[in-house]
N, C-alpha and C positions, 0 to 999 in steps of 0.2 A: 709368173703370170701372178696379176696383184687384182682382178679383172673382180670373183669375186670379194675381197675385201670394197673398192673403193664401190660395186653392187648394191653392196652393205652398206653399209657409209650414205650412198648418195636417195635409197632407198627412209632411212635414217630420221635423218634430214629432211627429205622433201613429208614424211608425215609429224613432225615438228611442227615445218613450215609453212606449209602448205607456197614453196617455192614453185612454182611451174617450171621455172626454166632450167630446171635440173630432169622432166620427164624425158625428154631427149634421150642424152645422159645414158642416164637409166637403159632407155628404151636400148641403145645403144650395144652397150656391156654385154642386157641378156642376150638379144639376136647372136652375141659373139660367144657367151657363151653355152645358147645352143645348139648351136651354129656348129663348137667346136670338140661338140662330147662324141669319143668315142660308137665304132662300130654296137660296141656292149655300154652303150650309154654312162661307158662313165669318163671322167675328167683324167690328167693327168698333168703337170706340175707348166704344159699350156696345151692350146689345142689341138685338137688329133690332125695328124695332114688328112691327106684327101685322098678316095681311093683312084683304082691306077686309070677311073673313070672320069678320073674328076670333076668326084662330087663332094657332097663334105661325110663326113659323121668315118673312115678311115684308121687306121688305128695310131693307137698311141704309139711316140718316139719313148726311145729310149731315154734318159736326163742322166 
């Protein structure tokens, strides 16, 4: 999963250039990572599974 690196790159690019065209991508990446945290607040090599109730922040699967 490259979301973290993509987010850092886009944020650095935005800070250097002020290019507002990347704001939507930064937001999408950030929200995806936040929703993908496990029930313990950790991240693995991907986003967490959904809980048995279909909600965010389930367990991290072994990769």
